[in-house]
Structures are given as structure tokens and as C-alpha cells.
N, C-alpha and C positions, 0 to 999 in steps of 0.2 A: 502494500500500500504506500502510495506516495503522499506525505503530508505538505501542508502550504505552510511556508516559511512564516514568522513572525510579521515580516515587511510586507508579504503579499497579503496576509488578513487584515492589517492596517490599512492598506489601499483600497481594499474591497469594503471595508466598513466605511471608510471614508467616502467613496463615491456612492455608497447607498444612502449617507447621511445627507450628500449634497442633492442627490436626484429626489430624496424626500421631501427636501426644503424648498426646490425650485417649484413655482407655481405651475400647475398644469395649464397649457394654453388653450383655451375654450374657443371652439369654432363649431359653427353649424354645420354638420354633415360629418363631421370627425369627433364632436362630442355628441351625447344624448341631447335631445330638446330638454329635458329636465336640467341638465346642466348648464345648458346655454341661458334657460329661463333664470336660473338660480344667479347666474352671472350678471344680469341684466339690472339696472336700475328701475324703479317702480316708474319712474318719469319715461323712460324707454319702452317699457311695456306697455304702458298707456298711450304712447304714440303710435308704436305698432299696431294698437287696434284702431287707430282713428286714420291710418293712411297718411300721406303727403303728396300734396297736389300743389307744385309751385305756382300753379296759373291762377290758383285760387283767391278770392274769389271773382277774380276778373274774367268776362267773357261768358259769364252764366246769365240767361235771362231771368228776370224779376219773377217770373212764375216758379222759381225753382225751391225757395227757401222756407225754412221752418224757423219757428221763433227764436232759436238760440244759435242759427248757423250764419245767415246773412248778416244780422244786424248785432250781434255780440263777438264776432271774431277778432283774433289778432293776426296779423299776417302769418302765413304757413311758414314751415322749417325751410330754409334756405341754406343750401350747404351741405346737407346730408344727402339731397336727392336734386340733381338737376332736372330740367324737362328732358327725358331720356328719349322720348319718340314724340315729337312736336303734333299736335292734334289728338293724341290719345285720351281717353277719357280721363286717367288717373293714375297713380302711382302709389305703392305702398311705401312705407318708411323703412329705411334700411339702418343699420348698425354696423358699420364697417369693421368695428372693433372685435365683433363678435362672428364676423364671417356672414351675415345677414345683409343680401342685397336689397335693394328698392326693386319690385316688379312692376310691369307695365300692363295695364287694364285699358283695352280699346273696345269701343262699341263695334258691333259687326252683324246684324240680323240679314244684312244682304249683300256683305262684304265689308273687308276690314276698312273701319274709318280713322283715317289719321291725315294730316295737312300735306297736301300735294307737294308745296313748295316751302323751302326753308331758307333763311335770309343769307346763310353763310356758304351756300352752293347754288349752282344754276341746274344741280341735277332734280329730277321730278320722282316722286315718290306716290304715284297714282295707284290705287287698288282697282280690282275688277268689281265691277258692279253685277253682281248675280240677280238673277229673277226673285222678287218678293217671296216671303213665307208661303203666302197665299196660293201663288202659282205652283210652288213646290208641292204642297199640300195635293192639288188638283192633279199633279202626276199619278197620286197612288203608288208610288214606287219608291219604296225606301232606299234601294240602291242607286238611284238617282240622285236623291238627298243626300247620301253619304258621299257621292262624289262631289258635290258642292262642298260640303265640309272638308273634305280633304284639301281642296283649291283654297279655301279661305286659311284652313290651317297652315298650309304652306306659305303663304303670303304673310300672314301673321308671324309666322317663324322668322321669316328672312327679314322683316322690317322691325324686328326686336320686340315684339308683342309677346308677352308670356300668357295671358289668359283674355279671351274673347268674351264679350258681354253678350252672349247669344247661346242659344236659340231663344227667342221668345215663343210661349206657348199657352198665351192664355185663351180662353174661348170666345169665338164669334157669338156673344151673348144677342147683339143688335147691331144691326147694320150701321148705324150711325158710329158707333166706335172708332175713334179717330186712329187708333193704331192696328185696326184690324188686319191691315195690310202686313205687319209685323208678325201677325198669328197665322195661325194654320187653318184652323177650322172651328166648326160649331159642335164639332164633337170630339170627345176626349181621348177616344181610340186613335184616331188619325193623328191628333196633336200629340200624344205619348210617343207613337211610333215614329212620326217625322222627326220629333225632336231627338228622340234617341238615334237614329240614323245620322243627323247632324251633329250630335255629340261624337259619337264613335268616329265619324270621319275627321273632324277637326283635332282631337286628342290623339288620332293615329299619328299625327305629324308632331306630337311632343308637345303641343300648346293645350293649354287649359280652356274650360269654356264655363259660363256662368247661365244657367237656366232661369229664365225670368218670365214673369214678375209673380213670385209666391207670396199670395195666391188671389183670386178675383179682382185681379186689376183689369176690368173689363170697360172701363169708360176713362175718358180724359177731363172729365167736367169734375173741378174740386178733387182731382186725385190725389193730393198731398194728405187731406184729410177725410174725406167721404168714407162712411161707415156701410159697409156691404152687410146687410141683413139677410143671412142665408141658413136655412134648417140643416141640421147635421147630414142629413142623407142626401140632400142636393150638394151640399159642400164636398163630400166624399166621391160620390159618384159621377159627379159633373165637372167641379172645379179644383178638385185635387187628382182625379184619376190620372189624367195626363202626365203630371208631374210625376206619381208615382210608377208611371211605366217608364219615364224616361231616366229617373233614378236608378230602378232595378235593372234596366237594360243596356244602361251606358255609363253609369258611375261618374257622372260630371264632376270635375274637381269641385266647383262651388255651386251655389245657389244663390241667386239673388233676391231678398226679401221685398215685396212690393210696399209701395206708399201707403195704400189705404187701410182701414179697418176692417176686420171681420167680426161682427156682433159686438161693437164697443171697444175691441182691442187693437191697437196698431200692429200688423204683421211684423214688423221688425223688433215689437216688445212682446210677442206672444209665445211662451216656452211649451204650450201646447201643439201649436204649429211648428215651430222649430225645433224642439226637443222630442217631445212624445211620438209625434206623428212623422217627422221627417226622419229623425235619427234612430229612436227606437223602434218604430214600427216598421219603417222602409229600410233601416240599416244603411243610412247615408252616413259617410265617414269622411267629407270634404269640410269646407268651410263655408259659412254663411256670410254675404255681403248685404249690406244696405244698399237700396238704390239712391242715387245722389242726393242729400240732405234729407233723408225719410226719417220719419219719427219724431218724438219729441223728448222722450224720456229717456237720456243717453245710459243712464245707470241700468236701467230695467232691461234695455236692449242688450247690454253686456251679460247680465243676469239670465235672459232668456236664451241665449247662445247665438246671437247675431255677433259673430267673431269679430268682423271688419266693418267699422263704420266710415263711409266714404263720402266726400272726397278728401276729408281730414283738415283739422287745423289745431293751433295750440289751445283754443280755448275749450273744446271738446277734451282733449287730452289732459289739460288742468283739472277739468269735472272730476274725471275718473279718478285722478291721483287724490284730490280733496275727499273724495266719497270713500276711498278706501283708508285714508289717514283719520277721519272721523268716525269709522267705523260703519257707514251707511252700505259699503260695497265689500263683501269677504274677496280677500285677495286671489283664492282659490278659483274664482270665476275668470279673473283676469289671466292667472296662469292657464287655465284650461283653454281658453280663447287663442292666446299667444301660441300655443301648443299646437292647435288647428291650423293656425296660420303658417307657423314654420312647416308642419308636414306638405303643405301646398307649394311651398316658395322652394323646397327640396326638389321636387320635382320640375321646377320651370327651366327652359333653356337659358335665361339670364344665371339661375345658379350654377347649373354646368357648364357655363362659359362657352355657349353655343357661339361659332363665328358666324355672326350675319352678315348675308351678302348684300342686303338691300336690293337686289336684283332678281325677284321672283319671275318665273316666267309668265309674264302677264299675255303674250301672243298665245300659248297654249291654253291659259285659262279661260281667255275671251272664247275660244272656240269652244270650250266646254260649255260656257256660260250660254253660247247660242244652242248647243245640242240639249241642254237642260230647259231652255225655254220652249223648245218644241213640245216637251213630256207633258207640260201643263196647261196649254192653251185648249179652250173647251169650244167646241163647235155647237152652239145653241139652236141654231136654225138652219136648215138648207133646203129649201124648196126647189124641186124640178132642176136637180144638180146644179144650182147656181154657182156652188164651189165644188171643185178647183176649176180655176179659170181653163177654159177651154183654148185649142189652138188659135181659135178665131181672134182672141182678146189680145189686142197690141195697146191700144190707147186708152187710158184710164183716166177719167174726170175726177181727181182725188182732192176732196173735198175736207174740210175740219182742220182745227187746229192741232189736233194730235196726230194728223197724218204729217205735218211739218215739224212740230216740236212734241216728238214722242216722249212721253213721261217712261222713264227707266224704272226709278225706284220712288219711295216715298220721302218724307223730310223728317228732319229732327235726327235723332240718334240712329235712325233707321236709313240714313242717307249714305252715299259712298261718294267719295273724292275720285271721279273716275277721270279718265283721259277723253272719253268720247261719249257720245250716244247716238248711235245709227237710227236716223229716223226712219219712219215707215216708207218715205217718199225716195229715200234715197237706197232702201232695200228693194223697191220695185223697180227703180232704173237701174239697179245692178243686175236685176234679174232680165234685163232686156225690154221692160215695160216703157211705154211712153206717157208722160204726162204732160199736156199743152204748158209750153214755157209761159205763156201768158198767165194761165192759172197759178203757176209757182210763183211768179214774180209778185201777183197780188197779195197772195199769202204772207210772202217775205216780208213786204211792206207793212201788211196788217199785224204781224207778229211784233215787228218793231215799234208800231205805233202803240200797241198794247203794253208792251215792255215798259215805255215811257209813261205811259198812264199808271200802272201800277207803282212803279219806282223800285229801289233796290230794299231790300231787306235789311233789318237792323241787326239780324242774328240769322246763323243758317239754321238755327234751331227753329225758328218761326217757320209754320205751314206756308207754302206757295199761295198766293192769289191766283186764281184761276183766270186766265186770258179768256175775253169773251169773243164767243163765236161770231165768225164776220158774217154779215147778212148779205143775202143776194135777193134779187129780184127773178120772176119766172123768166123773163125773158132773157136776162144772163144766163140761167141755167140751162134753157132750151139751146142756147149756141152751143154749149159743151156737151148737151145729150145727142145733138145732131152730129157732132164730130169724133166723139168718143165711142168705145165700144162698151162701155160698162160704166156705172155710177158707184163711187166709194165715198164713204162718211165715216170719218173717227170721232167718236165722243171720248174725251178723255177727263179724268177726276185725279186730284190728288189729295193727300192727307199727311198729318203727321202728330207729332206729340203737342200737348198742351191745350188741344181743342178738339171736341167731336164733331162730328159731320152735322150738317143741316138737313132736313128734309126738301125744303124748297132749294132749287137750282144747285143741289148735290146729289141726293138721293133720287130727287125727282129731276127731269131734264130741265133746263133753262128755256125760256120761251123762245130764244134764237135756235136753239136745238131743235125743239118740237117743231117750228115753221120750216126749218131748213128739210126735215124728215118728210114733212108733207110735200113740200115743193119737189124735193128731189123724186120722190116716190111716183108723183104725178108726171112729172116731165120725161122720166126714163122710161116706166111704163107705159106711156104712151107711144114711146117709139121702140117699144117691144124688147127692151133691154133691162138688164139686172140691176139691182141695187143692193150695193153690200155694205153692211154696218160693222165696223171695227169697234171693239168696246176697249179701251186703253184705261183701265181704272185700278184702282186699288182696293176698293171696297164693292159690297153689292149695291146696285141701283134699282131703280123701278124699271121694268121692261114691258109689261103687260099692257099698257097703254098704247105702245108705238109700235111693238115688234110686227106688226102686220105690214107696216109700210115696208119692209125690208125682205129682199128673197134670201139672204143668209145674215147669219150673226155670228161673228167669231170674236169670242172672249179671250182677249190676248193678255189680260191684266196688266202690270208693271213689269215687262220681261228682263230688264237688265238693259247693259250697254249694247247688246247685239240686237236690240229690238226688231228694228227694221229688216235685218237680214233673217232673222227667225220667222216673222210674221209673213214675210213674201214667200218662203219657202212652203208655208201651210197654204196660203192662197193660191199658188201656183200649182199645187199637187205634189210638188216634189216629197212631202212628208204628209201622210194621214194624221190628222188630229187625234188624239188618243186620251187627252185631259178629262177628266170628270168633275164634278163639282163637289167640294167639300163643304159646302153651304147652301142654304135654301135661297132662291131669288123668289120674294113673295109677289102676289098679285099687287098688293098695295101695302103701305107702312102700317096701317092698322092693323093688319094679318099678324104682324110679328107679335109672339106671345109677350115680349118684354115692354112693347109699345107704350103701354100706361104707365110703366114703372122705370123707364130708362130715365135717368136723371137730366134735368132741364136746365141750362146754365142761366137762363133769365129767373129762376126762382131761388138761387145760390143754396142748392141742396146741401144738407149736413147728413143725409143718408139717403141709401138706395134700397129697396125693398126687391127682394128675388122671388116676389110671389107667384111667378109661374113655375117654381120648383125645378124639378128635373125636365120638364117639358119645355126644352131648348130647341130650335131649329125643327129639324124633320120630325122630332119626337111629338112635337105639338101637332104640326101639320097630318101627321097619321092618325092621332088620338081623338082629333077633333073634325076630321073628314075635310079640312080645309086646303083645296086645289091651290098649289102654287104656280107661279109663272114656270119655273123651272126647280124640278125637286133635286133634294139632295142625291149626290151619286150619278147625276144625269150627265150627258155628253154623247155627241153624235160622231160619227166617222165618216170616211169616203167610201169603206167598205162594210160588208155586213159578216155578222156572227151567227154561228149556229151552237146552241148548248145543247149536248146531248149525254145519253148515259148519266143522267142524273141521280144521285142517291144519297140518301140521308139516314144514318143507322148508329145504333149504338155498338160498340166495339167492347171486346171482352174486360177491358177495364172502365167500362160505365161510360166512357167519354162517347162525344157525338162525331161522327166522320161525314164529312161533306165532300164527296168525289163528283166530279163531271168532266166532260171533254169539250174543249172550245174549239171548232172550225172556223177558218176563215172561207166565207163562201159568196165573197164579194169580187170587186174588181182590182182592188189596190192592197197592197201590203198594209198591215195594220196591228194594232194593239187593242185586246179588250180587257176589261176590270171586271173580275167577279167580286161579288160583295154578299157578305152573310149577314143575315138581320135574325134576332130573336126577340120574340114578344113572350114576356114573362109572366108567370100567374097574375100580375097585377096588372097586367095589360099594357105595360110599358114596352116599346118597341127601341132597340139599341143595335148598332153596328158591332159586330163581334169578331169578324173576319175580312180581310180583303186579299186580293191577290192580282197582279198585273201580269198578263202573258208577255211573252218576249215578242219580238216583230214577226206577225205570221205572214207569210206568202200566201197567195191565193191556193185554195184547198189544203193548206196545212193546218195541223191540229196541235193542241197543248192538251196534256191532262193536267188538271186542277187538283191537289188533295189539300184539304184544311181540317184540323181536328179541334173541337171544341172541349176545353177540359172543365172540370169542375168549377177553377178559378175565374174563367170566361161566364160563367153563368151565376155568379154571384152577385147578393145584393147587398147594400149595407144596412144593417139592423142598428138605427141610432139607438134604440132603447137599451140595448146591450154592448153598444160600441164595438162591433164585430160585423166581419163579412160572413155570409152566409149562403148556403143554396136553399131557395124556398121549395119546399114539395109541392108538387104540383104538373100541370100541363104545360110545356113549352112549344111555341110555334116556331120551328126553325124554317126560315126563308131564305133561298139562294135566287139572286138576279144580278142585273146590272145597273140598277137605281132603287131608291128607297120606293118606287112605285112600280117598278117593272119587275115582276118576280116569277121566275122560270118555274121553280117548284116550291112549293110550302108543306110541310109536314109536322105533325104534333108528336111531340117525344115526353114520356112520362118520367120524372125525375122524382 
């Protein structure tokens, strides 16, 4: 045996003493979260909870604030975090000595929203404007939506954005909702499935998401404080269900709490919503952040589990510090929330020191935006083969402001700073069609005149003011009807944050639009020529009173920056439309189930009653036997499909299997959407499954198989606060819209 000398023993003991006396370097990622939190001062922890935006409070419109945000703030911390990505919505607070970076959060329902120009360089930082979420939902194709998410995630990654504040998935409760274009559907299943696909796409690029606005943020009127009065069954089945699907199927890094109250409690201050439901029941393990300036009681927000209060200020951080020191707030809640924030920070590209290129492949993404737009456009009407254009169509009399100023996306945080928008007239010209030069010149001059009348917006957050439609005499229109092969009229609408839409001149057509439709229909039909109407809109409008004037109606929504290119492909027949409505188009506004209860800004409402309960959209129309103008799930094609070999049966596991074969029996290649609805023993009809076929060639078939599990058939028992399958007879229906059912069968459970 070899023995150590006394000298070696002394050296070893000395080294041990030195090592044990040297403070351990604490650093996020190398040390545990608990060690990092223990090394933080209370002031640092409080500031991490409230974020840090050097641009605050400059640049925010007056409609944003809470009582203690805009009026009682001190300047934000400058020095710890510079404005990392100009135009991003905000940043978190960094603690460099502990290896905690500031991370960047940017808006992005239709694309990454950052500033396109920076003062220190001539380089541009444009992002791709993809179709709005409403169009994406009308694709009924989660694979399509995931592709959009992948592109958005890649752009966010290369531009230095760590978390995309998207997708939004609140319910289209009412067609006047100002932000419906940012949301998917009136149905929670579609909303949840589409949101999950988007999250999975974005996060596959290593960038986080923040699904929003949790929950029941279904109107913009008094959105900062309005109290949504909703019964528990409706809340869980309609307004929370989509979020539950998204959380369980895609595991978003973050969830954004909504501005409004639900049954008297602000969403950002509600521990039942944020902890009991979101975390304990659904298993969410990310962080919760407020919407910008949301809520009132900052201490209650911390306790409730709203981890990150954005956009951040010294004032709110100081409030948290004082509350801990005077015993009003237990520091364990602060530490818990900081722990969650650190977990997310460790996932981010910035923490991983990703080398941002700032040069995403915008050309490739523009092509994808074009392809995606084609999937969600809905053909509402097509009499006597008015569409697609025949080979005889060469000269098009193209009217309507939206033909020349096609709207790509909505306004506010859902806007995108894009390099361009291809208008419909540009798309038609690129396809080889001709538009009278004189007509183009007249609209160009009218657009410039209208822009001068409207003036510049004081903030890009403000909704755009719609440009008035040009008025034409019958004699003027007759000239174009004589010289052109076909008439086309585009009706356009925009909306955005801070304001809900109006019934007059928005949901309903303007007087100028009504007169134009009548005149165009008369002069073109008198010459045995067709009139095509294109709807370039963000939300539902009234169609019943005027649709008979048109031979065909194509709903293109707000289809992103490649708008004109995609629309022209549908009109010309290069692609058959395959979109289906993810919402109902009513005959009139008073048919809408929430029409009586939707908040009227003129009355300065303090609360909004959800008296219609779960009978939102198609559920109401089917239950009451009210015929809509266009039903939920509706959409035409240039081809025809045959559904055969349809079966609905129990399997050995007690589940319900729905099988069928779809065959293209028409003259164009195309896609069909199969929809499964279930009427429960209480009489409520709900969409339970859907599937879109691949592009089927003529005579080609596709076998569709869908299984309804017990989870799919559950209803919420408010008395016992649990989900359960109600025993009884369930009517299972398979079709291609809520009203066009191919097979219905009763199943006993």
C-alpha cells in the first residue's frame, strides 16, 4: 500500500478548504432554478415578474390603460434591456449577473409584427402576411395551418423573437366582434384543433407561443373591464373547450390571460381559471402572462398564478416588493412565478444563443402564403357555371375599391408589416386578363382622393377607416358592360382592436354598395353577361338581401399579401375552391342568438350577459329551426363528390366508428370536407370530428375513418363540476355541412 506524505496531505486539505470557501457561481441553466431564485434580490424577482419594455409608455393608444399603469408609472428600467427587436410587443427583464437574458415577445396572429425599418441601417425587416385565422379555419385542414405556423416560427426565430403572441382562439360569439378576424370559428372544436396545429408548427422551430385571450374575450367594447356573465356549463363547453384542446394537444409555452372579467373576477386575477382549471385540470406547465396592461389588482394577479405582468414598469415591481415586505404577499408566490418564467426562458433561442440571421426566406414563405390562401376561400354561390371563367372571358370590368386596394389582414396587433400586397386587379392582369385602362385610372384617382379625405392614422393600432365606394351612373356602367365579357365587384371590410363593428355600413352593405350591385346586375344581365362578387372581408356580413343580384359569390376573406395571386387562381379555375364556413352567415342580424345581448358601446356597458348559453352559431340555428343565408360548414366546389359506403357503428371498445368513401364524380380535381355532428340526449348538436380529403382527381376516391371516443361525447355537469357521458340516445350525423347530412343514426350509450 502506498501512503501519502504529510506534505501531500496538507496540499489536498488546503485545496479542499479553498474550494469550499470559494462562492459557487450561480447561473441559469448551470444552476437549479431554486439556486438562481435564492441568489436574486427581492427587487430583481419583482422586476422579472413585470417584464421590461424600454418603449413603455410611449406609442400606446389611450384605450390601453388600467388605473395604475398609464397614470402612476415611473420610467421603465433602461440599461438592463435595450429595445432588442424594434417593433416587438415587449421584453422581459434580464438579470445578466445570473445569466438571465431578456427575451422578446412579438405579436403574430397573421405573421410576425415587428418594425420593417430601423434608424441605424437601410436594411428592411419585413415579415410575411399570411391569411387571417378565419380563412385558415375555413380550410378545415390542420396540416395547412401547421405549415403556416412553421413559417411564422422560422421568421420569428431569424428575427430574434422568442415568443410569438399567437394564436388567438376566442369564439365568434357575434359577427360584430372587432377581432373575429384574429379568431378561428364560432365552434370550440375547430378553434382548438386549429390553434393546436398553429402552436405545433411555430414551436417546432424552437420558438414559443402564447395562446390567447384566456378566456371569453369575445367583444372589444369596454374590453379592459367588462364582466362576462356566463353559466358554468356554457363556460366549460363553449368558451374554455378550445383552449383545453390546444393546451393538451400542443403544449404552448405560455397562455395569455384576457382583459375582461368572468362572473365578477378579472381573468388575470382568477385562481380558479389560471390554477384550478388551466394547471391542475388540464396539466398546463408553462407560464401565464397578462395581456398588455390587463387587470387591476397586481398582488392578486401574482397570487392567482398570472406569472408575467406585461409590459412592465418600476411602479408595479415596487408594489410587489412593498406587498412582500409588509406581509400582504407571501414571497413563495413570487418565487413560484419566477420559477415558471425561468423554465420558459431556458427554452428560448436567446438563452440558447441562437445566431439570428435576420434573413428568413420571405420568397418561399410568400409562396406558401399563396398556397394556404387557396385552401380557405369559400365559394358561396355559383349559378349556371358562372365560375370558373371560361376561355371566352378576356376583358373584365372590375369594380369595387377592394379590387384595387385589396385588404390583406386586419389592424392592431393582428397587422403585419409586409413588403407588399398583391391586389386583385394585379392578380388578374398577371393571369392574362384585361381590365380597361380607363377604369383602372378612375379607381386609382378615387382611391387617392379617399385616402386624403380619411387622413393618416395617429397610431397603427387604430382600425382603418373604410374608403367609400365610388358611385357610377347606369350609362357609365353600360359602356363597360358592352365592351367587357364579365362584371366583377369586390366588397371589402376591415376591423381591428379597440372597437367592435357596427350593423350599419359594416355588417350591412353601405348604400353605395347596394346601389352598385343593383346597377351592375341590371346592366350586365341585360347583355346576358355574368356578375361575380368577391367578398374581401374579415368577418361575417349580411348577404341574404343582395345575393340574388350575383351569379357567383367568392368569399376570399383577408387572404394575406399574395391576395390577388390566389384569388385569380380560383376565379380562373386553376384551383377548385375547397373552403367551408367555420361560422354561420345569418339572414339578418336579429337572427344572431347573441344579438340582444351583445354590448352596445353607446350604453357604456359594465357587463355582458351570455344569455344564449351554449346555443352559439349553428347550434342555435339548428335548435330553433332558423334558416341562415349560408350555414356552418357550407362551401361549394367546381367539382362534385359522392359519399358512399357510409357506416356508423359501435366497436368492441364501445366507441363509435364513422367510415365512408368520398369519390370525385365531377370534372375538376378538388377536395371535400367530411363533418361529423352529434345531437346529445339534451338536444344540443355539436361538431365532433372533421376531415379534409387530399386533392382528388376525377373519379378518384378517398376512404375516411373517424372514431368518436367517450371523451368526444362528454358534457359538462356544472352541479358536480365534472365531465360525463349522459346516458341515452345520441344521434350521429355525417355530412358536408351542418344542414347537408348524408347519413344519420341513433346510438345508445
